[in-house]
C-alpha positions as CSV (number, residue, x, y, z in Angstrom):
1,M,-184.3,-1.7,-191.3
2,S,-181.4,-4.1,-190.4
3,S,-178.5,-4.3,-193.3
4,R,-178.7,-8.3,-192.7
5,I,-181.9,-8.4,-194.6
6,L,-180.9,-9.8,-198.0
7,Q,-184.3,-10.1,-199.8
8,Q,-187.9,-10.5,-199.9
9,N,-189.5,-13.7,-201.3
10,E,-192.2,-16.2,-200.6
11,Y,-191.1,-16.7,-197.0
12,G,-191.2,-12.6,-196.6
13,L,-188.4,-10.4,-195.3
14,L,-185.7,-12.6,-194.2
15,T,-182.2,-12.1,-192.7
16,Q,-179.3,-13.8,-193.9
17,D,-179.5,-16.7,-191.4
18,E,-183.1,-17.0,-192.0
19,L,-182.8,-17.6,-195.5
20,F,-180.0,-20.2,-195.2
21,F,-182.4,-22.4,-193.2
22,A,-185.3,-21.7,-195.5
23,N,-183.1,-22.8,-198.3
24,E,-182.0,-26.1,-196.3
25,N,-185.9,-26.7,-195.6
26,E,-186.4,-26.4,-199.4
27,I,-183.6,-28.9,-200.2
28,I,-184.8,-31.7,-197.3
29,I,-188.4,-31.3,-198.7
30,R,-187.1,-32.0,-202.3
31,E,-184.9,-34.8,-201.3
32,T,-187.7,-36.6,-199.3
33,E,-190.0,-36.3,-202.2
34,E,-187.3,-37.9,-204.3
35,L,-186.7,-40.7,-201.9
36,E,-190.5,-41.4,-201.8
37,Q,-190.7,-41.7,-205.5
38,M,-187.8,-43.9,-205.4
39,F,-189.4,-46.2,-203.0
40,G,-192.8,-45.8,-204.1
41,G,-194.0,-43.6,-201.3
42,W,-193.6,-46.4,-199.0
43,Q,-192.5,-44.7,-195.7
44,R,-191.5,-46.7,-192.7
45,R,-189.9,-45.3,-189.1
46,T,-186.9,-47.5,-187.8
47,Y,-189.3,-49.2,-185.1
48,E,-191.9,-50.1,-188.1
49,V,-191.0,-53.6,-189.5
50,P,-187.2,-53.0,-190.5
51,D,-187.1,-56.4,-192.1
52,G,-187.0,-55.6,-195.8
53,K,-189.0,-58.7,-196.7
54,L,-191.7,-57.9,-194.4
55,V,-192.1,-54.5,-196.1
56,Q,-192.2,-56.2,-199.2
57,A,-194.8,-58.4,-198.0
58,E,-196.9,-55.4,-197.0
59,R,-196.4,-53.8,-200.3
60,E,-197.2,-57.1,-202.4
61,I,-200.3,-57.4,-200.2
62,Q,-201.6,-53.9,-201.2
63,S,-200.5,-54.3,-205.0
64,T,-202.2,-57.7,-205.3
65,F,-205.3,-57.7,-203.1
66,G,-205.8,-53.8,-202.7
67,D,-205.7,-54.1,-198.8
68,V,-203.3,-51.7,-196.9
69,V,-201.9,-53.6,-193.9
70,S,-199.7,-53.1,-191.0
71,I,-197.6,-55.6,-189.1
72,D,-196.4,-53.0,-186.8
73,K,-200.0,-52.1,-185.9
74,K,-201.1,-55.7,-185.6
75,A,-198.1,-56.3,-183.2
76,K,-198.6,-60.1,-183.3
77,S,-196.6,-63.1,-184.3
78,L,-198.2,-66.5,-184.6
79,I,-196.4,-70.2,-184.5
80,K,-198.5,-73.2,-185.3
81,F,-197.1,-76.5,-184.5
82,G,-198.5,-79.9,-184.7
83,R,-198.1,-83.6,-184.3
84,T,-199.6,-86.3,-186.1
85,S,-201.3,-89.6,-185.0
86,P,-199.4,-92.7,-186.1
87,L,-199.7,-92.4,-190.3
88,S,-200.7,-94.8,-192.9
89,T,-198.7,-94.9,-196.2
90,N,-200.3,-94.0,-199.3
91,S,-202.5,-91.3,-197.7
92,F,-202.3,-87.4,-196.9
93,E,-202.9,-86.5,-193.4
94,T,-203.1,-83.3,-191.4
95,I,-200.4,-82.7,-188.8
96,W,-202.9,-83.0,-185.8
97,T,-203.3,-85.4,-183.2
98,V,-206.8,-86.2,-184.4
99,G,-205.9,-88.3,-187.2
100,G,-206.5,-88.0,-190.8
101,N,-207.9,-84.7,-192.2
102,E,-210.4,-82.2,-190.6
103,V,-213.8,-82.0,-192.3
104,Y,-214.4,-78.5,-192.3
105,V,-217.9,-77.0,-191.7
106,S,-219.2,-73.9,-193.5
107,G,-221.5,-72.6,-190.6
108,N,-221.0,-72.2,-186.6
109,T,-221.8,-75.8,-185.9
110,I,-218.7,-76.5,-183.6
111,T,-220.5,-76.4,-180.3
112,H,-219.4,-78.8,-177.4
113,V,-216.1,-79.8,-175.6
114,S,-215.9,-82.9,-173.3
115,S,-213.3,-84.9,-171.8
116,S,-212.5,-89.0,-171.7
117,S,-211.9,-88.6,-168.0
118,A,-214.5,-87.8,-165.4
119,L,-212.0,-86.0,-163.4
120,D,-211.4,-83.3,-165.8
121,T,-213.4,-80.4,-164.5
122,Q,-210.7,-77.6,-165.5
123,E,-211.1,-74.2,-167.5
124,V,-209.8,-74.6,-171.1
125,T,-209.2,-71.8,-173.4
126,I,-210.3,-72.3,-177.1
127,E,-209.2,-70.3,-179.8
128,G,-211.2,-70.1,-183.2
129,H,-213.4,-68.2,-185.6
130,T,-217.2,-67.6,-186.1
131,V,-217.9,-67.4,-189.9
132,S,-220.6,-65.2,-191.9
133,G,-221.4,-65.4,-195.4
134,T,-220.7,-68.6,-197.4
135,G,-218.6,-69.2,-200.4
136,F,-216.5,-66.4,-201.8
137,D,-218.3,-64.0,-199.3
138,Q,-217.4,-65.9,-196.2
139,E,-215.9,-63.6,-193.4
140,F,-214.1,-64.9,-190.4
141,T,-214.0,-63.2,-187.0
142,F,-211.5,-64.4,-184.4
143,V,-212.9,-65.5,-181.0
144,V,-211.2,-66.8,-177.7
145,Q,-213.3,-68.3,-175.0
146,N,-212.9,-69.8,-171.7
147,I,-214.9,-73.1,-171.0
148,V,-215.1,-74.9,-167.7
149,T,-215.3,-78.7,-168.8
150,N,-217.6,-81.3,-166.9
151,G,-215.7,-84.4,-167.2
152,Q,-217.2,-87.0,-169.8
153,T,-220.5,-84.6,-170.0
154,P,-220.8,-82.4,-173.1
155,V,-220.6,-78.7,-172.3
156,A,-221.9,-76.2,-174.7
157,L,-219.3,-73.5,-175.9
158,T,-220.5,-69.8,-175.1
159,T,-219.9,-68.9,-178.8
160,P,-220.4,-71.7,-181.5
161,L,-217.4,-71.8,-183.9
162,A,-216.8,-72.6,-187.6
163,R,-213.0,-73.3,-187.1
164,T,-210.9,-74.2,-184.1
165,S,-207.3,-73.4,-184.3
166,R,-205.9,-73.8,-180.5
167,M,-206.9,-75.2,-177.1
168,Y,-205.1,-75.4,-173.8
169,N,-205.3,-75.7,-170.1
170,N,-206.0,-72.7,-168.4
171,N,-206.2,-74.0,-164.8
172,G,-203.6,-74.9,-162.2
173,Q,-204.4,-78.6,-162.4
174,E,-203.3,-81.1,-165.1
175,L,-205.7,-82.3,-167.2
176,V,-205.9,-86.3,-167.0
177,G,-207.9,-87.5,-170.0
178,R,-208.4,-86.5,-173.9
179,V,-210.2,-83.3,-174.3
180,V,-212.3,-82.6,-177.7
181,V,-214.1,-79.9,-179.3
182,Y,-216.8,-81.2,-181.6
183,E,-220.3,-80.7,-183.5
184,D,-223.2,-81.6,-181.6
185,T,-223.4,-85.5,-181.8
186,S,-223.4,-88.4,-179.9
187,V,-220.6,-89.1,-177.3
188,V,-219.1,-92.4,-175.8
189,G,-217.1,-92.0,-172.6
190,G,-216.8,-88.0,-173.5
191,I,-215.7,-88.8,-177.0
192,P,-217.6,-88.7,-180.1
193,S,-218.4,-92.0,-182.0
194,D,-218.1,-90.0,-185.2
195,Q,-214.5,-88.8,-185.3
196,T,-215.5,-86.6,-188.4
197,K,-217.3,-84.3,-186.0
198,I,-214.0,-83.6,-183.9
199,H,-212.2,-80.3,-184.8
200,I,-209.4,-80.2,-182.4
201,D,-208.3,-82.2,-179.4
202,I,-205.9,-82.2,-176.3
203,P,-204.4,-85.6,-176.3
204,A,-204.3,-87.4,-172.9
205,G,-201.1,-86.5,-170.9
206,F,-200.8,-83.1,-172.5
207,Q,-201.9,-79.7,-171.6
208,S,-202.3,-78.1,-175.1
209,S,-203.5,-79.0,-178.7
210,F,-201.1,-79.9,-181.5
211,K,-202.7,-78.6,-184.7
212,A,-200.3,-77.4,-187.3
213,A,-203.5,-75.8,-189.1
214,T,-205.5,-72.3,-188.7
215,T,-207.7,-69.8,-190.2
216,F,-207.5,-65.9,-190.7
217,S,-209.9,-63.4,-190.1
218,N,-211.5,-60.7,-192.3
219,E,-208.9,-58.3,-190.4
220,D,-205.7,-60.0,-190.8
221,Y,-203.3,-61.3,-193.6
222,Y,-200.6,-63.7,-192.6
223,V,-196.8,-63.3,-193.6
224,L,-195.6,-66.9,-193.2
225,T,-191.8,-66.7,-193.0
226,G,-190.6,-70.1,-192.0
227,A,-191.5,-73.8,-191.8
228,Y,-190.0,-76.8,-189.7
229,G,-190.9,-80.5,-189.9
230,A,-189.3,-83.7,-188.5
231,V,-189.9,-87.5,-188.1
232,S,-190.0,-89.2,-184.8
233,L,-187.0,-91.7,-184.3
234,K,-189.6,-94.2,-183.0
235,Q,-190.3,-95.5,-186.6
236,T,-188.0,-95.4,-189.7
237,A,-189.7,-93.3,-192.3
238,A,-189.5,-90.6,-194.8
239,V,-192.4,-88.0,-195.0
240,D,-193.2,-85.4,-197.6
241,F,-194.7,-82.4,-196.2
242,Y,-197.2,-80.0,-198.2
243,L,-198.1,-76.5,-197.1
244,E,-201.7,-75.9,-198.3
245,V,-203.9,-72.7,-198.4
246,R,-207.6,-72.5,-199.2
247,L,-209.0,-69.0,-200.2
248,P,-212.6,-68.1,-199.7
249,G,-214.8,-70.4,-201.8
250,K,-212.0,-72.3,-203.1
251,T,-210.0,-75.6,-202.5
252,F,-206.8,-76.2,-200.6
253,R,-203.9,-75.8,-203.0
254,Q,-200.3,-76.7,-202.4
255,V,-198.0,-73.5,-202.0
256,A,-194.9,-75.2,-200.6
257,L,-193.6,-78.7,-200.2
258,F,-190.7,-80.3,-198.2
259,T,-189.3,-83.5,-197.0
260,A,-187.7,-85.1,-193.8
261,S,-186.9,-88.5,-192.8
262,S,-185.8,-90.5,-189.8
263,S,-182.4,-91.1,-191.1
264,G,-181.7,-87.9,-193.2
265,G,-183.0,-85.3,-190.4
266,A,-185.4,-82.6,-190.3
267,F,-185.9,-79.6,-192.5
268,N,-185.8,-76.1,-191.3
269,L,-186.4,-73.3,-193.7
270,E,-186.8,-69.4,-193.7
271,F,-188.9,-68.2,-196.8
272,D,-187.5,-65.3,-198.8
273,P,-189.6,-64.0,-200.3
274,S,-192.2,-64.6,-197.4
275,I,-195.6,-66.6,-198.4
276,I,-198.5,-64.4,-198.1
277,I,-201.9,-65.9,-196.7
278,P,-204.7,-63.8,-197.7
279,K,-207.4,-62.9,-195.1
280,N,-210.4,-65.2,-194.7
281,S,-208.1,-68.2,-195.6
282,D,-207.4,-71.6,-194.3
283,V,-203.8,-73.0,-194.2
284,R,-202.7,-76.3,-192.9
285,L,-199.5,-78.5,-193.0
286,R,-200.4,-82.3,-194.5
287,C,-197.9,-85.1,-194.9
288,E,-197.4,-88.5,-196.6
289,S,-195.3,-91.1,-195.0
290,S,-193.3,-93.9,-196.6
291,S,-194.2,-96.2,-193.7
292,N,-196.9,-97.2,-191.4
293,N,-197.2,-95.8,-188.0
294,A,-194.6,-93.0,-188.4
295,V,-195.3,-89.9,-186.5
296,A,-194.2,-86.6,-187.9
297,F,-194.1,-82.8,-186.4
298,G,-194.7,-79.9,-188.1
299,V,-194.3,-76.1,-187.6
300,F,-194.8,-73.0,-189.4
301,K,-194.4,-69.7,-188.4
302,G,-195.0,-65.8,-189.2
303,Y,-196.5,-62.5,-188.4
304,L,-200.1,-61.1,-188.8
305,A,-200.8,-58.0,-190.7
306,K,-203.5,-55.8,-189.7
307,V,-206.1,-54.6,-192.5
308,T,-205.9,-50.7,-191.8
309,G,-207.3,-49.5,-195.2
């Protein structure tokens, strides 16, 4: 038997070098356990969300809502931007080009798309959500579909929707008219007579929608990290902005507010801590103007967190 064998323990019969490395392993294991206890067992590799406020958001989601989520596994950021139509004073309006506020539906009743121009026969991409269940039990599923428009003639969506969040030209030829997505209703010149049936549009002369509102599916939370807002210099005005969230079965409530003016400039904020938007929730930016016909711009940004357990 070698003279270098010192003792026999749970590892068996060890040489001096082997005993040294065994003790080192014990120390590493013990220190790792202490670190896990110190940080609540929340382990993250360096490539997994190194930003402390995002890690905190994941921990807060688990603590508050009981869902384990991962920004790393979702690997998707989201920037939502919008522009208002000319605003009226003494009213709250969503930052989108349709004007006023969207009338949200409870079922998959958003069914058609058409343009104000007979020349528009391009493919558009529409992002949105279908819904199942109602009230507190509603669950949203994210859907992307490509639809070829037929000028002013309504074209049925492949998948009827309950929410629309983005639409853009997916073709090599520019759109000419205003393209709208809406519930099944009568149209005049490709545009619904009842504006409350419209849920998103691409204004004439543009190739993408401008809607600072969206919805999150049953699989995703949203960690909102910043917001921006400004007032067009075309009209002197001060505008108050409200970030609003609606949980399933509830009403919209304000979770943050900001202000900007044509004379005082824009706001550009980074949130720390971040604002957490739960799954199956709606979020929108609304505003109130001090002057008629002012136009406001709004942006919010953040990261999706995938439900993993």
